[in-house]
N, C-alpha and C positions, 0 to 999 in steps of 0.2 A: 522590511517588505523587498524582501531577497532571496533567492535563491529558485527553485523548482515551481513554489506556487504560482509567482509573478510571473513566469514564463507561459507557467502553464494556463493561466488569465489571458496574458497578452495574448496567445495564440487562437484563444477559444473567441478574446474578440474580433482579433484580423479574419476568421473564418469567417463570422456575424458580418463583416464588415463587407467581406468580395459579394454578398449577395445582395448589396443595400446600391452599389453599383455595377448588374448586370442590367443588360436594357433586354428591349421584347424577343430579339433571337438567343437570350443568353450567355450571351458575348459581356467579357469586362470592360469596361472604360476604367482604361491604366490606367491615363491620365489625370481621372479627377480621383481614382485611389490612391495614388502616389501624392497626390495634392494633399487630401484626408489624411495620409498616415503620415507627410512630414508635418502637418497640424499637429497629430498628435503626438510625436515623439519630443516636439518643441515645447509643448505644452509638459510633458513630464520632464523635460532635462533643465527647463526654467522655473517648476514650480506654477509658473501661471497659466492656471487651466481655464482662464476665461474664454478663451477662442478654439476651447475643444470640448464639447459638451462629452466625448468618447474619454477624452482624457480624465474628468472630472469623476466619472461613472466607474472607470478602470483602478482609478487608483484609491476611491473608496472603496471600491473591494476587496483591494489589496488592503487598504489598513485595518478592516475588519476581520479581515484574513490572522495578520498579523497581531492584533487585539486576541482572537480566539486561540493563538498558539500560545501564548505570552501566559493569558489564564490556564490554558491546559497546563503547561510547566510549573506554573505556582501550585496545582495541585495534585503534582508529584509523576505526571506524564500518564503514559498508556496502564491501565494496570496488567497485571502478572496473569497469564491464562492459567487457570487453575480448573482443570477435569478430574472429577473424582474419581478415583479408582478402581479397576473393572469388578465387578462380583466375585466373580472366577476368571479361572482360565480360559472356559466356554466362550464365553465372552471376547478373551482376545480373541482368540483363534477363529472365533464369528470375523471378525473384525479386520482380521489378515485375509480372509478369502472372501471380505466384501470387497480390500482395497487393492488387491492384487498382489497380494507382500505373502512372500513363502511362508507357509501355513506351520513349518519344521523350526523355523527360524524363531518363529512367534511365541510356538510352543515353548521353546527355550527361554525365552526371553521372561515369560511368565511365568519359568520356573522359578528360575534365579531373583528375577524381582521382586515376586509377589510372595514365594512361600517362602524363600530363601532369607532375604535382604528385606522382607517385609513391607515395600511400599517406597523401599529408598534403591539409589542407582548405585553403581559402582563405589562409588564414592564418599559413601553413608549419606547424600542430600536426599530430601523427601521427593516424589517424583510429584513433580504440579501435572504435565503434558504425560498423560500414560502415551493417551494414541501419536503425538510426536514424538515420543519416543523411542517406541515401539517398532514405528516408521524408518528412524535415523539406524535403531540396530536391525532391523533387515536387509537394508542398503548395505552399511558395512559386512554387514556378512557376504551378502550377494557378489560385493566388489573384492572380497580375500579369495572367494570362491574360484571367480573369472581372473584372479591375476597369476 
């Protein structure tokens, strides 16, 4: 229940809360908002959420997010990205053109990794995400030219 998820949930709850304390002119009643926010924080700090329904809901949301994260971790986390290799050099060139990459660099990458290395990178590892590998290669070559 700590870290970015909790903070995002708290900020989201606070944004919704602000709207509840607006009057007919659209002004925020900061005195009442401050009292509510103080009660919310006290409830979270003490763990006694009986005086703050908002704290009860926020705490329950955070607990559920934490449980989901733990369960996902037990499953091994996020699965690796695997994009099947392109059918040929032309597919690589078309992808490069569509994504604003240098077509000559893309052609060189295809020759090296598809034809010469048979779908493996320079270290001999199977290329699991050819689009990402191609984009990184083209960025590196562009950087070398500009240096």
